[in-house]
N, C-alpha and C positions, 0 to 999 in steps of 0.2 A: 360298246356303239349297237345297242341293238335300235331299230326302228320301231317307232312309239305307235300306239295301233292307227290303221287310215294313211301310214305313210310308207308307200313300197316304190324300191326300184322299180324302172321303165327299160325292158327290149327291145329296142325301136326299130323294125324292120323293115327297111326296102322291098320289095315284092318281084317285079321281073328283073333275072340272075339273081336272084339273092336267098327268097323263099322257093319261088316257082318256077320253072324252065316251059320249056315251047316241045310235043313232042314231033310237030311238024319242022321247027326248027325255024319257025317265025322271028323274023327281026326282032319286033318291040314288042316280046311278051305273046302268051298264048292269042292265037285267033280266035277260037272261041272254047267255049267252057269243056267240050272233051278233048281239047288240046293241052290242056292244065294235068303238069306233074309239076311233083314237088322235088327239088333238088335233094342227091344224096346227106344225108345225116342232118335234114333239116328237124325231123321232126321229132327225133329221141333227144339233139340238143336245144330245140325248147321246150320239149316237156321239161328235161332236169331243169329249167328256169322257173318254168311253171310252176314245179312241184316247190320248189325252196321260195316260191311267195313272190315269185315278178309280177307285174303286167308285163302283158305281151301286144305292143303296138307297134301294126302296122301303118306306115308312111308311106307312099307312093304316089309319084307322077303319071299322069296317064293324060300327056298330051296329043294322043293319038283322036281325042273328043274335039279336041280344038282343031285337029284336022281335018274333021270331016272321016278319019278311017272307021272310027267304030263310034254308034254312040252311048250314051249314058246309060243304058239300057242294057248293052252287047257288055260294057267294061264291068257293072251290077253282077250281071251273069255269069262274070268269068272269076269275079271275087269270092262270087256263092262257091261257084265251083271248087275254089281253089280252098277254101276255109273248110268246105266238108272235102277233098282229099286228106284233112288230116284225121286219125282215130276219134279225136278228141279237138274240137275246134280249139287254139289254144288261144285266138286274141280277145282278148279285154276291147279294146277301141282300131277303129282302120279308118283312116283317113286316106282322100284320094285330091288331086288336083287333078283338072282337066284343064287346065291355062297351060299356053306356050305362047312367048312374047314375039313368033316371028308369024303367028297365023292370022290370021284375020275377021273380024266377028268378034261376037260377047268373049272369046275364048280367046282373043286376043291379044286383052289388057294386059300387063303387066299384076301379078299376083304375089301377094307377100307368101301366099302358100307354096306355091311349087318350089320345091329344094335347089339352089341352096338355100330358100329360104325360108324362116325357120316357124313361118305360121302353123303350117300342119300339128308341130309340137307345142305352138298356145295353144290352137285348138283342143287337142286331146288332153291340156291341165285341164282346161275347161270344163270338160267332157268327163273326168272324173270327179272335180269335185263336183258337177251337179249329181253324181253316183255313187258321193259321202266320202269321198279318200283323196287323195294327192298324190301325187307323182313326185316320186324324189330324184332330182337329177343329179343330185350330186353323183351317187353311185348309179347312173343309170348309164346304160352301153347302145350306142347306136349302130346296126352293123346294115352293111352298103358294101356296091357292086361299082361306086360311079364316082367320078367328083362331084358333084351336084351331092353325093349321099355323107362324103366327107367334110364339105363347105357346108352343110346342113347342122352338122354335127358340132363343127365347130362356133358356128355363128351361137350355137346354143349352149357351148359351154361345158357337151354331152363326150365320152369316152368314146372312139368310133373306130372299129376294128374291121378290116375287110372281109367279105364272105368267104371267100375260101379258106383266109385264116381262121376265121370262127367257127365255121363247120370241119374244119379236119378236112378241106376237099384235095389241098394238094400237100406235097411233100416239104419239111421243110429244111432250110440249109441243113448240112451234115454236122450232128454233134460229135465234139470226139467220144471216145470208148469211154462207156462208162454215163452218159450225159444223155437226158431223155430234153428234147422241147417241144414242150404243154401250153400252144398257142391260145387257148382257150381263157389259160389262166396269164399270159405274157411270162413266164418264163421257163429257164433249164433248172433242170434239178439234178442236180450230182446225188447216185446213188450212196450208200454209206460202205460197199463195196469199192469203189472205184478208186482209180489213183487220180492223181492231181491231173486237174485234165491240162492238156496243151492245146494253146490259143491260136488261133489262126485268122489269115484276115477275112473268112465267111462270117465268122461269129466272132470276133472282136469284140462290133459293136454293141454286143447280147450279154455277151460272159468275160466273168472276170477273175483271174486265178483267184484259186480259194483252195482250203483244205475237205476232206470227205465234208459230209453232211451236209450240205449246203445247198443253196438254189441263189441262183444271181435273177435277178429282176431290173431290167432295163427300165422300166419307170419307176421308181418305186414307191412315189405317193401313190400313183393311179392304181397300184397290184396292191397295194397294203390296204387301199380303199376296195377294191374290190374283194380282194380277202375277206376281208372284215364283212363286207354286206353279201356275200352269197356264202360263206363257212359257218360263219354266226358260232363259233366256237371260242372264248376268249378265258384266258387266265390271266389274272394279277398288267391288266390294260394292254395284253400281249394278244396276238391274234394267232389260234392253233387252227391247224388243219393238216387235214389224213390222205394222204394218197400211198396205196400201192402197200397199206397195213404199214408203213411208219407214221408218225405223229411228229407234226415240225412246229416249232413255235416261229413266229415271222415277227423277228425284234424291231425296234425303233431304227434300225439302220438298212432296213428296207431285207434282210439278207435271212432267209429262211435254216434255221439250223436243228436236226435230226433232236428231236425228244423222246422219244422211246417207238422199236419195234414191237409190232402187237405176236406176240408168241404164235 
């Protein structure tokens, strides 16, 4: 299931609270270009997706313009500083909505682009087409830190992940011995030397009992598609992926079983 040429999954990223923070602690994103700081694990994580052929799309509500807290020029300057904060600018497309329904004047109008509306994602698709490529929404991921981000992803039918989980910024619920939680891939991995994992209420919703050499995937369908898109290693219709020197096959049942151990 390799994407045809020109069809790319998109890593859709909210900006404030997801990609960048404020050195000064400003509430609504960086106050000035000098106030921009990339949040932990942002650059290496985004770089991995970029290297795997994903498009990186920024989508940000900037209602501060509607309320007059910042001008369009100031918001654009902060965006430029955000992109410059990366060693290599990863963004293919960045879109911002200046509207807010509680404001007055031109920007106080209801906007289809303001999240949770999906207008910015639609605009990203048009820009991609104009550039000669197409976004593969079926295998795309939307990462954000607010309900509006989750709502936008749901409205577009795109897989959503919270920023802290996606960028591994917080500790996960304690897994049993020999079990590793991999939030970026959405699974628990049981090592080949692990005992039968005990089930506790804390992770029972994610982890099911099973033998060694297996991983357990909360959303099997979504995880399978994500594996197939990210790792692009296939054999007889199954997805094959490597973690920590071990090669696993992801079967149609959504369970990954040890295929071989690297020597």
